[in-house]
C-alpha positions in Angstrom: -26.3 -41.1 37.5 -23.0 -40.8 39.5 -21.4 -39.4 36.6 -23.9 -36.9 35.8 -23.9 -35.8 39.7 -20.1 -35.1 39.5 -20.1 -33.0 36.3 -22.6 -30.6 37.8 -21.6 -27.0 39.2 -24.2 -27.7 42.0 -22.4 -30.9 43.0 -19.0 -29.2 42.7 -20.2 -26.6 45.2 -21.4 -29.4 47.4 -18.2 -31.1 47.2 -16.3 -27.7 48.1 -18.6 -27.4 51.2 -17.6 -31.1 52.1 -13.9 -30.3 51.7 -14.1 -27.3 53.9 -16.0 -29.4 56.6 -13.6 -32.3 56.6 -10.3 -31.0 55.8 -8.0 -31.3 59.0 -4.7 -30.2 57.3 -3.1 -29.7 53.8 0.5 -29.0 52.6 2.1 -29.6 49.3 2.7 -33.4 49.8 -0.3 -34.7 51.7 -3.7 -33.6 53.0 -5.5 -35.0 56.3 -9.1 -35.6 56.0 -12.0 -36.5 58.3 -14.0 -39.3 56.5 -17.7 -39.6 57.8 -19.2 -43.0 58.6 -21.0 -44.4 55.8 -18.8 -43.4 53.0 -16.4 -45.7 51.3 -12.7 -44.8 51.2 -12.4 -46.0 47.5 -15.1 -46.9 44.9 -16.9 -50.5 45.0 -17.3 -52.7 42.0 -20.9 -51.8 41.2 -22.4 -48.5 39.7 -23.9 -47.6 42.8 -20.8 -47.6 44.8 -18.8 -45.3 43.1 -19.4 -42.3 45.4 -16.4 -42.4 47.9 -14.1 -40.4 49.4 -11.2 -40.5 47.1 -13.7 -39.8 44.2 -14.9 -36.9 45.9 -11.5 -35.5 46.5 -10.4 -36.2 42.9 -13.3 -33.8 41.7 -11.5 -30.9 43.5 -8.0 -32.1 43.5 -6.7 -34.1 40.8 -3.2 -35.0 42.6 -5.2 -36.8 45.2 -3.3 -40.4 45.8 -4.5 -43.2 48.1 -2.4 -44.1 51.1 -4.5 -46.2 53.5 -8.2 -46.8 54.0 -11.0 -47.0 56.6 -14.0 -49.3 56.4 -17.1 -47.6 54.9 -18.8 -47.6 58.3 -15.9 -46.4 60.5 -15.3 -42.5 60.6 -12.2 -40.7 61.5 -8.6 -39.9 60.0 -7.2 -40.4 56.7 -4.2 -39.0 54.9 -4.0 -38.7 51.2 -1.1 -37.9 49.1 -0.8 -35.0 47.1 2.4 -35.8 45.5 4.2 -39.0 44.4 6.8 -38.5 46.9 4.6 -37.7 49.7 2.3 -40.9 48.9 5.4 -43.0 48.6 7.0 -41.7 51.9 4.0 -41.9 54.1 2.9 -45.1 52.7 6.4 -46.6 53.7 5.5 -45.5 57.1 2.5 -47.2 57.2 4.2 -50.5 55.9 7.1 -50.1 58.3 4.7 -49.6 61.4 6.2 -46.3 62.1 2.9 -44.5 62.2 0.6 -44.4 65.4 -3.1 -44.7 65.1 -5.5 -44.4 67.9 -9.2 -45.4 67.7 -12.0 -45.0 70.1 -15.3 -47.3 70.2 -18.2 -48.2 72.2 -18.3 -52.0 73.0 -20.9 -53.9 74.7 -20.8 -54.9 78.3 -18.5 -54.0 81.1 -15.0 -54.4 80.2 -12.3 -53.4 82.6 -8.7 -52.5 82.8 -6.4 -52.7 79.8 -4.8 -55.4 77.6 -3.7 -56.6 74.4 -5.1 -58.9 71.9 -2.6 -61.1 70.0 -4.4 -63.3 67.5 -4.3 -63.4 63.7 -7.5 -62.4 61.8 -8.1 -64.1 58.4 -10.6 -63.6 55.9 -13.4 -66.3 56.0 -14.3 -67.0 52.2 -17.3 -69.0 53.2 -19.2 -66.0 54.8 -17.8 -63.0 52.9 -17.1 -60.2 54.0 -16.6 -61.6 57.5 -13.1 -62.2 59.0 -12.4 -64.8 61.9 -9.7 -65.4 64.5 -7.0 -68.2 63.3 -4.5 -69.1 65.7 -2.6 -71.1 63.0 -2.5 -68.3 60.6 1.2 -66.9 60.0 0.5 -63.4 59.9 0.2 -61.6 63.4 -2.8 -59.3 64.3 -2.2 -57.3 67.4 -4.3 -54.9 69.2 -3.7 -53.0 72.5 -7.0 -51.8 74.4 -7.7 -49.6 77.3 -10.8 -48.7 79.3 -11.7 -44.9 79.2 -15.4 -44.7 80.9 -18.4 -47.1 81.6 -21.7 -45.9 80.1 -25.2 -47.1 79.8 -27.3 -47.1 76.7 -31.0 -48.3 76.7 -30.5 -50.0 80.3 -27.4 -51.9 78.8 -23.8 -51.5 80.0 -21.5 -50.2 77.6 -17.7 -49.5 77.7 -15.9 -46.6 75.8 -12.3 -48.0 74.9 -9.2 -46.8 73.3 -7.8 -49.0 70.6 -4.4 -49.0 69.2 -3.9 -51.4 66.1 -0.2 -52.4 65.9 -0.8 -54.4 63.0 -3.5 -53.3 60.2 -5.3 -56.5 59.1 -8.7 -55.9 57.6 -11.5 -55.7 60.2 -8.9 -56.4 62.9 -10.2 -54.1 65.6 -14.0 -55.2 65.0 -13.0 -59.0 65.1 -10.7 -58.7 68.1 -13.4 -56.9 70.1 -15.8 -59.8 69.3 -13.0 -62.1 70.2 -12.9 -60.5 73.9 -16.7 -61.0 73.9 -17.3 -57.2 73.6 -18.6 -56.6 70.2 -18.5 -52.8 69.0 -22.0 -51.2 69.1 -23.8 -50.8 65.8 -21.6 -53.6 64.1 -23.7 -55.4 61.7 -21.3 -57.9 61.0 -19.9 -59.0 64.5 -22.4 -57.9 66.8 -25.5 -59.6 67.9 -28.9 -58.0 66.8 -29.4 -56.5 70.2 -25.8 -54.8 70.1 -26.5 -53.6 66.8 -29.8 -51.7 68.0 -27.8 -50.1 70.9 -26.4 -47.2 68.4 -27.5 -46.3 64.8 -23.7 -46.7 63.3 -20.8 -48.6 63.9 -19.3 -47.0 67.1 -15.5 -47.0 65.7 -13.7 -43.9 65.0 -10.2 -43.2 64.0 -9.4 -40.4 66.6 -5.7 -39.7 66.1 -2.9 -40.3 63.4 0.8 -39.5 64.0 3.6 -39.8 61.4 6.6 -38.0 60.1 6.5 -35.0 57.7 7.7 -36.6 54.5 10.3 -33.8 53.9 11.2 -32.5 57.3 10.9 -35.6 59.2 9.1 -33.5 62.1 6.9 -35.7 64.1 3.1 -34.8 63.2 -0.1 -35.7 65.0 -3.5 -35.1 63.9 -6.8 -35.4 66.0 -10.4 -35.9 65.1 -13.1 -35.3 67.7 -15.3 -38.8 68.5 -18.9 -38.3 67.4 -20.5 -40.7 69.8 
């Protein structure tokens, strides 16, 4: 079914509309895309999980190359390579922590001030796909957070926060906010059922990404408006 959809002219037109709506920037070495919530970055293992951002982009631009990912339910900025050089250079910046990523989230409860969560996050094989904190793990996980504003949703206290992941562990931001006692609204893995019902999506969005241009070295910063 997916293969037939991708080969149809109607689907191509729909993809062109998708790209025109979600393209933030493009040059010969990379493009910056706004990934909507609910769309995988890369295909899953089963036939029903083949519709994903990179497959959509490959239908329109065969040179598209993966650099990094966002969780399916997280929205926001992603950069893809359009040349081997661009992919290699920007990937190395991610690996060497030379990029800057800023997220926004709505979290449950009334959180004050700012701080840092410095505690490792590991995969929990007994409860896939969950991750948990583990103080004994050797790889660090570090998140800086800062309160932006206080809100109320359905009579419940909610806090908008800026999150800066210094490291990039899987589910890091979601687990760290749960660890603080303020899970992200709409998080079906780490929030309580009541907190999940406060919003109809995971309220986590990659709003800013900064890195050096792979050829010129100029510092670039891209922004994507928060949808919640």
